[in-house]
N, C-alpha and C positions, 0 to 999 in steps of 0.2 A: 503459504497461506497470504504470511502480506502481501508478496506476488499478486496470488489472483487475486486481492485484493483491488489493489490497485488495476488489473488489467480489468477485471467487472468495474469498478466503480467509475473512472475515469476516465480506461480505455486506452491505459497502457501497450506499449507492444513489451513483452516479454523479458526485451533485452534493458529497457526503458527501466522495467516493474522492479528488477535486477538490481538498477546504477541509482537508481530512488530507494531503497531501501537501505541500499550497505555505504550511501552520503545522510544520511535521515531516519535513519530506526527512527529512534523514539516515538518522531514526529506522525511521523505515519503507523505508527506502531495504538501514538495516541487516539488521531484520528480508528483508528479500526473504532478498537476499543468504544469512542464514541458513539463508532454506528450502529458498534452491534444490539445499543444498549437502547437505543432509539427504538 
């Protein structure tokens, strides 16, 4: 779900999204939750 969020929101490729989630999981999760609650 977080990978899809990055792909759709920021235009990440699938590979880049996976790497980003692995490296910055908490940051991505926080961003995802913030955007979902807007």
